[in-house]
C-alpha positions as CSV (number, residue, x, y, z in Angstrom):
1,M,-142.5,233.0,15.0
2,H,-138.9,232.8,13.9
3,G,-137.5,229.1,13.5
4,F,-138.4,225.7,12.1
5,T,-141.5,223.2,12.6
6,L,-140.8,219.6,13.3
7,I,-141.8,218.6,10.0
8,E,-139.5,221.0,8.1
9,L,-136.5,219.6,10.2
10,L,-137.4,215.7,9.6
11,V,-137.4,216.9,6.0
12,T,-134.2,218.6,6.1
13,L,-132.5,215.6,7.7
14,A,-134.0,213.0,5.3
15,V,-132.6,215.1,2.3
16,A,-129.2,215.2,4.0
17,G,-129.2,211.9,5.0
18,V,-129.5,210.7,1.2
19,L,-127.2,213.1,0.0
20,I,-124.6,211.9,2.3
21,T,-125.7,208.1,1.4
22,V,-124.9,209.2,-2.4
23,A,-121.9,211.2,-1.7
24,V,-119.7,209.0,0.5
25,P,-118.8,206.2,-1.9
26,S,-117.6,208.7,-4.3
27,F,-115.1,210.3,-1.8
28,K,-113.7,206.9,-1.3
29,T,-113.2,206.3,-4.6
30,T,-111.6,209.9,-5.0
31,F,-109.5,209.2,-2.1
32,Q,-108.2,206.0,-3.7
33,D,-107.7,207.6,-7.0
34,N,-105.7,210.5,-5.6
35,R,-103.6,208.1,-3.5
36,Q,-102.6,206.0,-6.6
37,V,-101.8,209.1,-8.7
38,A,-99.8,210.5,-5.8
39,G,-97.8,207.0,-5.6
40,I,-97.2,206.9,-9.6
41,N,-96.1,210.7,-9.6
42,E,-94.0,210.1,-6.5
43,L,-92.0,207.2,-8.4
44,L,-92.1,209.1,-11.9
45,G,-90.7,212.4,-10.2
46,T,-87.9,209.8,-8.7
47,L,-87.2,208.3,-11.7
48,L,-86.7,211.8,-13.9
49,F,-85.1,212.9,-10.9
50,A,-82.4,210.0,-11.4
51,R,-81.9,210.4,-15.0
52,S,-81.8,214.3,-14.7
53,E,-79.0,213.5,-12.1
54,A,-76.8,210.9,-14.1
55,I,-77.1,213.3,-17.3
56,T,-76.0,216.6,-15.2
57,E,-73.3,214.8,-13.1
58,N,-72.4,212.6,-16.6
59,K,-72.2,209.4,-14.0
60,S,-74.3,206.5,-13.4
61,I,-76.9,206.9,-10.6
62,T,-78.9,203.8,-9.7
63,V,-82.3,203.4,-8.3
64,C,-83.3,200.5,-6.4
65,A,-86.1,198.8,-4.2
66,S,-85.1,199.5,-0.4
67,S,-87.2,198.5,2.9
68,D,-84.9,200.6,5.3
69,Q,-84.2,203.5,2.7
70,E,-80.4,202.9,3.5
71,S,-79.8,199.8,1.1
72,C,-81.0,198.1,-1.6
73,G,-83.6,195.2,-1.3
74,T,-86.2,193.5,-3.8
75,N,-89.7,194.6,-3.0
76,W,-90.6,198.5,-4.6
77,G,-93.6,198.6,-2.8
78,K,-91.6,199.4,0.9
79,G,-89.7,202.1,-0.8
80,W,-87.0,203.0,-3.1
81,I,-83.8,205.1,-3.0
82,V,-81.4,207.0,-5.7
83,Y,-77.7,207.0,-5.3
84,A,-74.7,207.3,-7.1
85,P,-72.7,204.1,-6.7
86,S,-69.2,204.7,-5.1
87,G,-67.6,201.5,-4.2
88,S,-69.5,199.4,-1.3
89,T,-70.7,203.0,0.1
90,I,-74.2,204.0,-0.7
91,T,-75.0,207.4,-0.2
92,P,-78.6,208.0,-0.9
93,L,-79.5,211.7,-3.0
94,R,-83.5,210.8,-2.7
95,V,-85.2,208.1,-0.5
96,H,-89.0,207.3,-0.5
97,S,-90.5,205.7,2.2
98,A,-93.2,202.5,1.6
99,L,-96.1,203.1,-0.1
100,D,-99.6,203.1,1.5
101,S,-100.3,199.3,2.6
102,S,-103.3,198.9,0.3
103,N,-101.1,199.7,-2.8
104,T,-98.6,197.2,-4.4
105,L,-95.9,198.2,-6.8
106,T,-94.3,195.7,-8.8
107,T,-91.9,195.9,-12.3
108,D,-91.1,193.5,-14.7
109,S,-87.9,191.5,-15.0
110,G,-86.4,194.2,-17.7
111,L,-85.8,196.3,-14.4
112,G,-85.6,194.0,-11.6
113,S,-85.1,195.8,-8.1
114,S,-82.4,198.1,-9.2
115,F,-81.2,199.9,-12.2
116,S,-79.4,202.5,-13.5
117,F,-79.2,205.7,-15.6
118,K,-75.8,206.1,-17.6
119,G,-74.3,209.8,-17.7
120,N,-76.0,209.9,-21.3
121,G,-79.6,209.3,-20.1
122,T,-79.5,205.8,-21.1
123,T,-80.2,202.6,-18.6
124,D,-77.9,199.7,-17.9
125,S,-81.0,197.5,-18.4
126,A,-83.7,196.6,-21.1
127,S,-86.7,198.2,-20.9
128,G,-89.1,197.6,-18.6
129,S,-92.2,199.1,-16.5
130,F,-93.6,199.4,-12.9
131,T,-97.3,198.6,-12.0
132,L,-99.0,200.3,-9.0
133,C,-102.1,198.3,-8.1
134,D,-104.5,198.9,-4.9
135,A,-107.4,196.8,-3.7
136,R,-109.6,197.5,-6.6
137,G,-107.3,195.3,-8.7
138,A,-106.0,195.5,-12.4
139,G,-108.8,197.4,-13.9
140,F,-107.7,200.7,-12.0
141,A,-103.9,199.9,-12.3
142,R,-101.4,202.6,-13.3
143,S,-97.9,202.1,-15.0
144,I,-94.6,203.3,-16.0
145,N,-92.6,202.6,-18.9
146,V,-88.7,203.0,-18.7
147,S,-87.1,202.6,-22.0
148,A,-83.5,201.5,-22.7
149,T,-82.8,204.7,-24.2
150,G,-84.1,206.3,-20.7
151,I,-87.1,207.8,-21.6
152,V,-89.7,207.6,-18.8
153,R,-93.4,208.2,-19.4
154,A,-96.3,207.0,-17.4
155,S,-99.6,205.6,-18.9
156,Q,-102.6,207.7,-19.6
157,T,-104.9,205.1,-19.5
158,V,-106.0,203.6,-16.0
159,G,-105.5,200.1,-16.3
160,K,-103.7,199.7,-19.7
161,A,-100.2,199.7,-20.2
162,L,-98.1,202.9,-22.1
163,D,-99.6,201.5,-25.8
164,G,-103.1,202.2,-24.3
165,T,-104.4,198.8,-25.7
166,T,-102.4,196.2,-23.1
167,D,-104.5,195.3,-19.8
168,L,-102.2,195.5,-16.7
169,S,-102.0,192.9,-14.2
170,C,-102.0,192.8,-10.7
171,P,-100.3,190.2,-7.8
């Protein structure tokens, strides 16, 4: 005879059920982690691009929050644009749409809702940082620091600022 008995089938289904019950929560955490890492890497890439473009072109390049990807706004979580100021016209060099709805992106007062990299790579503002949070709270937040000298670095410790000891906070 070839095949399975009813007992073998039930045992196999029970083992599969236990494995699925254990695996699904860790998949959810993995997806949340990957979504957050992707968001912080997209912002990091944009900031590095803006600084590089400012140095290459030897002119000011502005990065600002934007909800419509055509004009500057105030909410970084709704997206952002990179452009070279030219009078009142904004011609984006790079745009990014809103983050996943469960993520929030905030910045401290040092950077505000827009700032520029000058032709020498420095910023036109004081140093500041971005914090990316999701529904899990500050313990899982990630941050990017932009120094006044234009150095852009992401924190390597989840839930901590660039110094590795200061706890991040989420709205």
